Biotite code that builds the C-alpha atoms (Angstrom):
import biotite.structure as struc

atoms = struc.array([
    struc.Atom([56.490, -70.907, -93.587], chain_id="A", res_id=1, res_name="MET", atom_name="CA", element="C"),
    struc.Atom([57.794, -68.980, -90.604], chain_id="A", res_id=2, res_name="LYS", atom_name="CA", element="C"),
    struc.Atom([59.182, -66.328, -92.912], chain_id="A", res_id=3, res_name="ARG", atom_name="CA", element="C"),
    struc.Atom([55.772, -65.588, -94.479], chain_id="A", res_id=4, res_name="ASP", atom_name="CA", element="C"),
    struc.Atom([53.507, -65.388, -91.439], chain_id="A", res_id=5, res_name="LEU", atom_name="CA", element="C"),
    struc.Atom([53.903, -64.697, -87.740], chain_id="A", res_id=6, res_name="GLN", atom_name="CA", element="C"),
    struc.Atom([51.183, -64.710, -85.117], chain_id="A", res_id=7, res_name="THR", atom_name="CA", element="C"),
    struc.Atom([51.044, -62.000, -82.466], chain_id="A", res_id=8, res_name="SER", atom_name="CA", element="C"),
    struc.Atom([49.669, -62.147, -78.964], chain_id="A", res_id=9, res_name="SER", atom_name="CA", element="C"),
    struc.Atom([48.261, -59.238, -76.986], chain_id="A", res_id=10, res_name="ALA", atom_name="CA", element="C"),
    struc.Atom([48.862, -60.867, -73.594], chain_id="A", res_id=11, res_name="ALA", atom_name="CA", element="C"),
    struc.Atom([52.192, -60.641, -71.833], chain_id="A", res_id=12, res_name="GLU", atom_name="CA", element="C"),
    struc.Atom([53.830, -64.043, -71.276], chain_id="A", res_id=13, res_name="PRO", atom_name="CA", element="C"),
    struc.Atom([53.670, -65.291, -67.714], chain_id="A", res_id=14, res_name="GLY", atom_name="CA", element="C"),
    struc.Atom([50.928, -62.881, -66.598], chain_id="A", res_id=15, res_name="LYS", atom_name="CA", element="C"),
    struc.Atom([47.412, -64.012, -65.777], chain_id="A", res_id=16, res_name="LEU", atom_name="CA", element="C"),
    struc.Atom([44.515, -61.983, -67.108], chain_id="A", res_id=17, res_name="ALA", atom_name="CA", element="C"),
    struc.Atom([42.550, -60.110, -64.477], chain_id="A", res_id=18, res_name="GLN", atom_name="CA", element="C"),
    struc.Atom([38.995, -61.290, -64.020], chain_id="A", res_id=19, res_name="ARG", atom_name="CA", element="C"),
    struc.Atom([37.066, -58.041, -63.835], chain_id="A", res_id=20, res_name="ASP", atom_name="CA", element="C"),
    struc.Atom([33.997, -57.358, -65.977], chain_id="A", res_id=21, res_name="SER", atom_name="CA", element="C"),
    struc.Atom([35.592, -54.626, -68.109], chain_id="A", res_id=22, res_name="SER", atom_name="CA", element="C"),
    struc.Atom([38.509, -56.887, -68.987], chain_id="A", res_id=23, res_name="ARG", atom_name="CA", element="C"),
    struc.Atom([36.133, -59.791, -69.742], chain_id="A", res_id=24, res_name="HIS", atom_name="CA", element="C"),
    struc.Atom([34.116, -57.579, -72.111], chain_id="A", res_id=25, res_name="ALA", atom_name="CA", element="C"),
    struc.Atom([37.286, -56.940, -74.154], chain_id="A", res_id=26, res_name="GLU", atom_name="CA", element="C"),
    struc.Atom([38.581, -60.513, -73.953], chain_id="A", res_id=27, res_name="ALA", atom_name="CA", element="C"),
    struc.Atom([38.536, -62.702, -77.035], chain_id="A", res_id=28, res_name="ALA", atom_name="CA", element="C"),
    struc.Atom([39.245, -66.291, -77.944], chain_id="A", res_id=29, res_name="LEU", atom_name="CA", element="C"),
    struc.Atom([42.156, -67.086, -80.235], chain_id="A", res_id=30, res_name="THR", atom_name="CA", element="C"),
    struc.Atom([40.704, -69.200, -83.051], chain_id="A", res_id=31, res_name="PRO", atom_name="CA", element="C"),
    struc.Atom([42.591, -72.279, -84.192], chain_id="A", res_id=32, res_name="ALA", atom_name="CA", element="C"),
    struc.Atom([44.225, -71.628, -87.562], chain_id="A", res_id=33, res_name="VAL", atom_name="CA", element="C"),
    struc.Atom([45.809, -73.995, -90.086], chain_id="A", res_id=34, res_name="ASP", atom_name="CA", element="C"),
    struc.Atom([48.229, -72.415, -92.567], chain_id="A", res_id=35, res_name="VAL", atom_name="CA", element="C"),
    struc.Atom([49.109, -74.125, -95.832], chain_id="A", res_id=36, res_name="ILE", atom_name="CA", element="C"),
    struc.Atom([51.815, -72.747, -98.094], chain_id="A", res_id=37, res_name="GLU", atom_name="CA", element="C"),
    struc.Atom([52.217, -73.605, -101.760], chain_id="A", res_id=38, res_name="ASP", atom_name="CA", element="C"),
    struc.Atom([54.123, -72.086, -104.646], chain_id="A", res_id=39, res_name="SER", atom_name="CA", element="C"),
    struc.Atom([51.390, -69.492, -105.254], chain_id="A", res_id=40, res_name="GLY", atom_name="CA", element="C"),
    struc.Atom([50.917, -68.201, -101.704], chain_id="A", res_id=41, res_name="GLY", atom_name="CA", element="C"),
    struc.Atom([49.352, -69.227, -98.399], chain_id="A", res_id=42, res_name="ILE", atom_name="CA", element="C"),
    struc.Atom([45.889, -70.366, -97.373], chain_id="A", res_id=43, res_name="THR", atom_name="CA", element="C"),
    struc.Atom([44.636, -69.892, -93.804], chain_id="A", res_id=44, res_name="LEU", atom_name="CA", element="C"),
    struc.Atom([41.765, -71.916, -92.376], chain_id="A", res_id=45, res_name="TYR", atom_name="CA", element="C"),
    struc.Atom([40.382, -70.373, -89.151], chain_id="A", res_id=46, res_name="ALA", atom_name="CA", element="C"),
    struc.Atom([37.785, -72.109, -86.968], chain_id="A", res_id=47, res_name="ASP", atom_name="CA", element="C"),
    struc.Atom([35.053, -69.585, -86.149], chain_id="A", res_id=48, res_name="LEU", atom_name="CA", element="C"),
    struc.Atom([32.036, -71.583, -84.886], chain_id="A", res_id=49, res_name="PRO", atom_name="CA", element="C"),
    struc.Atom([28.761, -69.679, -84.783], chain_id="A", res_id=50, res_name="GLY", atom_name="CA", element="C"),
    struc.Atom([30.134, -66.681, -86.710], chain_id="A", res_id=51, res_name="VAL", atom_name="CA", element="C"),
    struc.Atom([28.081, -65.251, -89.559], chain_id="A", res_id=52, res_name="SER", atom_name="CA", element="C"),
    struc.Atom([29.493, -63.170, -92.408], chain_id="A", res_id=53, res_name="ARG", atom_name="CA", element="C"),
    struc.Atom([28.032, -59.927, -91.048], chain_id="A", res_id=54, res_name="ASP", atom_name="CA", element="C"),
    struc.Atom([29.779, -60.460, -87.678], chain_id="A", res_id=55, res_name="ARG", atom_name="CA", element="C"),
    struc.Atom([33.215, -61.103, -89.216], chain_id="A", res_id=56, res_name="LEU", atom_name="CA", element="C"),
    struc.Atom([35.739, -58.311, -89.726], chain_id="A", res_id=57, res_name="ASN", atom_name="CA", element="C"),
    struc.Atom([39.005, -58.753, -91.627], chain_id="A", res_id=58, res_name="LEU", atom_name="CA", element="C"),
    struc.Atom([41.666, -56.012, -91.842], chain_id="A", res_id=59, res_name="HIS", atom_name="CA", element="C"),
    struc.Atom([44.938, -55.825, -93.692], chain_id="A", res_id=60, res_name="VAL", atom_name="CA", element="C"),
    struc.Atom([46.978, -52.787, -92.771], chain_id="A", res_id=61, res_name="GLU", atom_name="CA", element="C"),
    struc.Atom([50.592, -52.604, -93.930], chain_id="A", res_id=62, res_name="ALA", atom_name="CA", element="C"),
    struc.Atom([51.936, -56.063, -93.037], chain_id="A", res_id=63, res_name="ALA", atom_name="CA", element="C"),
    struc.Atom([49.322, -56.890, -90.375], chain_id="A", res_id=64, res_name="THR", atom_name="CA", element="C"),
    struc.Atom([46.293, -59.145, -90.911], chain_id="A", res_id=65, res_name="LEU", atom_name="CA", element="C"),
    struc.Atom([43.617, -59.010, -88.197], chain_id="A", res_id=66, res_name="THR", atom_name="CA", element="C"),
    struc.Atom([40.684, -61.412, -87.884], chain_id="A", res_id=67, res_name="ILE", atom_name="CA", element="C"),
    struc.Atom([37.894, -60.271, -85.521], chain_id="A", res_id=68, res_name="GLU", atom_name="CA", element="C"),
    struc.Atom([34.525, -61.941, -85.134], chain_id="A", res_id=69, res_name="ALA", atom_name="CA", element="C"),
    struc.Atom([31.579, -62.399, -82.811], chain_id="A", res_id=70, res_name="GLU", atom_name="CA", element="C"),
    struc.Atom([29.630, -65.610, -82.625], chain_id="A", res_id=71, res_name="SER", atom_name="CA", element="C"),
    struc.Atom([25.888, -65.736, -82.370], chain_id="A", res_id=72, res_name="SER", atom_name="CA", element="C"),
    struc.Atom([25.608, -68.981, -80.424], chain_id="A", res_id=73, res_name="LEU", atom_name="CA", element="C"),
    struc.Atom([22.814, -68.647, -77.914], chain_id="A", res_id=74, res_name="THR", atom_name="CA", element="C"),
    struc.Atom([21.237, -70.946, -75.377], chain_id="A", res_id=75, res_name="THR", atom_name="CA", element="C"),
    struc.Atom([17.829, -72.099, -76.601], chain_id="A", res_id=76, res_name="PRO", atom_name="CA", element="C"),
    struc.Atom([14.886, -70.498, -74.835], chain_id="A", res_id=77, res_name="GLU", atom_name="CA", element="C"),
    struc.Atom([13.829, -72.355, -71.700], chain_id="A", res_id=78, res_name="GLY", atom_name="CA", element="C"),
    struc.Atom([17.235, -73.992, -71.158], chain_id="A", res_id=79, res_name="LEU", atom_name="CA", element="C"),
    struc.Atom([19.797, -72.936, -68.585], chain_id="A", res_id=80, res_name="ASN", atom_name="CA", element="C"),
    struc.Atom([23.442, -73.847, -68.989], chain_id="A", res_id=81, res_name="SER", atom_name="CA", element="C"),
    struc.Atom([24.958, -75.527, -65.936], chain_id="A", res_id=82, res_name="SER", atom_name="CA", element="C"),
    struc.Atom([28.430, -75.677, -67.506], chain_id="A", res_id=83, res_name="HIS", atom_name="CA", element="C"),
    struc.Atom([29.921, -73.585, -70.286], chain_id="A", res_id=84, res_name="THR", atom_name="CA", element="C"),
    struc.Atom([33.245, -74.549, -71.865], chain_id="A", res_id=85, res_name="GLU", atom_name="CA", element="C"),
    struc.Atom([33.482, -71.442, -74.014], chain_id="A", res_id=86, res_name="VAL", atom_name="CA", element="C"),
    struc.Atom([31.904, -68.413, -72.399], chain_id="A", res_id=87, res_name="GLY", atom_name="CA", element="C"),
    struc.Atom([33.303, -65.790, -74.725], chain_id="A", res_id=88, res_name="LEU", atom_name="CA", element="C"),
    struc.Atom([31.566, -64.955, -77.964], chain_id="A", res_id=89, res_name="ALA", atom_name="CA", element="C"),
    struc.Atom([34.420, -62.942, -79.491], chain_id="A", res_id=90, res_name="ARG", atom_name="CA", element="C"),
    struc.Atom([37.369, -64.138, -81.571], chain_id="A", res_id=91, res_name="PHE", atom_name="CA", element="C"),
    struc.Atom([40.537, -62.201, -82.407], chain_id="A", res_id=92, res_name="ARG", atom_name="CA", element="C"),
    struc.Atom([43.783, -63.205, -84.097], chain_id="A", res_id=93, res_name="ARG", atom_name="CA", element="C"),
    struc.Atom([46.569, -61.035, -85.517], chain_id="A", res_id=94, res_name="VAL", atom_name="CA", element="C"),
    struc.Atom([49.239, -62.088, -88.029], chain_id="A", res_id=95, res_name="PHE", atom_name="CA", element="C"),
    struc.Atom([52.301, -60.314, -89.377], chain_id="A", res_id=96, res_name="THR", atom_name="CA", element="C"),
    struc.Atom([52.610, -60.968, -93.093], chain_id="A", res_id=97, res_name="LEU", atom_name="CA", element="C"),
    struc.Atom([55.793, -61.212, -95.113], chain_id="A", res_id=98, res_name="SER", atom_name="CA", element="C"),
    struc.Atom([56.518, -58.674, -97.843], chain_id="A", res_id=99, res_name="LYS", atom_name="CA", element="C"),
    struc.Atom([56.492, -61.658, -100.224], chain_id="A", res_id=100, res_name="GLU", atom_name="CA", element="C"),
    struc.Atom([52.682, -61.786, -99.920], chain_id="A", res_id=101, res_name="LEU", atom_name="CA", element="C"),
    struc.Atom([50.284, -59.693, -102.005], chain_id="A", res_id=102, res_name="ASP", atom_name="CA", element="C"),
    struc.Atom([47.971, -58.088, -99.435], chain_id="A", res_id=103, res_name="THR", atom_name="CA", element="C"),
    struc.Atom([46.007, -56.301, -102.193], chain_id="A", res_id=104, res_name="GLN", atom_name="CA", element="C"),
    struc.Atom([44.575, -59.582, -103.530], chain_id="A", res_id=105, res_name="ASN", atom_name="CA", element="C"),
    struc.Atom([43.421, -61.432, -100.407], chain_id="A", res_id=106, res_name="VAL", atom_name="CA", element="C"),
    struc.Atom([40.244, -63.480, -100.882], chain_id="A", res_id=107, res_name="THR", atom_name="CA", element="C"),
    struc.Atom([37.997, -64.751, -98.096], chain_id="A", res_id=108, res_name="ALA", atom_name="CA", element="C"),
    struc.Atom([35.228, -67.364, -97.835], chain_id="A", res_id=109, res_name="GLU", atom_name="CA", element="C"),
    struc.Atom([33.200, -68.347, -94.761], chain_id="A", res_id=110, res_name="LEU", atom_name="CA", element="C"),
    struc.Atom([31.361, -71.659, -94.775], chain_id="A", res_id=111, res_name="ALA", atom_name="CA", element="C"),
    struc.Atom([30.082, -73.791, -91.886], chain_id="A", res_id=112, res_name="GLN", atom_name="CA", element="C"),
    struc.Atom([32.150, -71.958, -89.250], chain_id="A", res_id=113, res_name="GLY", atom_name="CA", element="C"),
    struc.Atom([35.437, -72.121, -91.160], chain_id="A", res_id=114, res_name="VAL", atom_name="CA", element="C"),
    struc.Atom([37.049, -69.019, -92.645], chain_id="A", res_id=115, res_name="LEU", atom_name="CA", element="C"),
    struc.Atom([39.298, -69.633, -95.675], chain_id="A", res_id=116, res_name="ARG", atom_name="CA", element="C"),
    struc.Atom([41.711, -66.822, -96.530], chain_id="A", res_id=117, res_name="LEU", atom_name="CA", element="C"),
    struc.Atom([43.893, -67.025, -99.633], chain_id="A", res_id=118, res_name="ARG", atom_name="CA", element="C"),
    struc.Atom([46.875, -64.677, -99.755], chain_id="A", res_id=119, res_name="ILE", atom_name="CA", element="C"),
    struc.Atom([48.839, -64.985, -103.003], chain_id="A", res_id=120, res_name="PRO", atom_name="CA", element="C"),
    struc.Atom([52.539, -64.334, -103.308], chain_id="A", res_id=121, res_name="LYS", atom_name="CA", element="C"),
    struc.Atom([53.498, -60.979, -104.778], chain_id="A", res_id=122, res_name="ALA", atom_name="CA", element="C"),
    struc.Atom([54.685, -61.029, -108.384], chain_id="A", res_id=123, res_name="ALA", atom_name="CA", element="C"),
    struc.Atom([58.270, -60.251, -107.334], chain_id="A", res_id=124, res_name="HIS", atom_name="CA", element="C"),
    struc.Atom([58.316, -63.283, -105.002], chain_id="A", res_id=125, res_name="ALA", atom_name="CA", element="C"),
    struc.Atom([57.027, -65.863, -107.499], chain_id="A", res_id=126, res_name="LYS", atom_name="CA", element="C"),
    struc.Atom([59.468, -68.153, -109.233], chain_id="A", res_id=127, res_name="ALA", atom_name="CA", element="C"),
    struc.Atom([59.827, -67.428, -112.916], chain_id="A", res_id=128, res_name="ARG", atom_name="CA", element="C"),
    struc.Atom([61.778, -68.844, -115.778], chain_id="A", res_id=129, res_name="ARG", atom_name="CA", element="C"),
    struc.Atom([64.453, -66.615, -117.269], chain_id="A", res_id=130, res_name="ILE", atom_name="CA", element="C"),
    struc.Atom([64.732, -66.851, -121.006], chain_id="A", res_id=131, res_name="GLU", atom_name="CA", element="C"),
    struc.Atom([68.239, -67.195, -122.394], chain_id="A", res_id=132, res_name="ILE", atom_name="CA", element="C"),
    struc.Atom([68.955, -65.224, -125.537], chain_id="A", res_id=133, res_name="GLN", atom_name="CA", element="C"),
    struc.Atom([71.455, -66.317, -128.159], chain_id="A", res_id=134, res_name="ALA", atom_name="CA", element="C"),
    struc.Atom([74.315, -63.934, -128.830], chain_id="A", res_id=135, res_name="ALA", atom_name="CA", element="C"),
])
């Protein structure tokens, strides 16, 4: 699996993010992602609670897959939150894809806060049977 997909991080290891308002406006949560590989390709399941289809943006450029989304979870009118576990409403995750994957035929479905991406293997990477000819 490691050969087909690598995750990237924008933050430098060992450095704490600064807590100024401009930095917070650009900050994003890293959604949890499960990756399942089978003989036909890989399937990614990303948890994106509160995200609607119109607030989800998927890009594939060269060998890079980017998932960006904004949730629309709001506090009901008349209620004030005294504690918020997740204060950010943006999600972002970047993956580097193997050349064995067919980035032209990615399919995506979003249902109940879970994004399902299917990335098939490229034709040259699929196992195939070689026919033996009689001489």
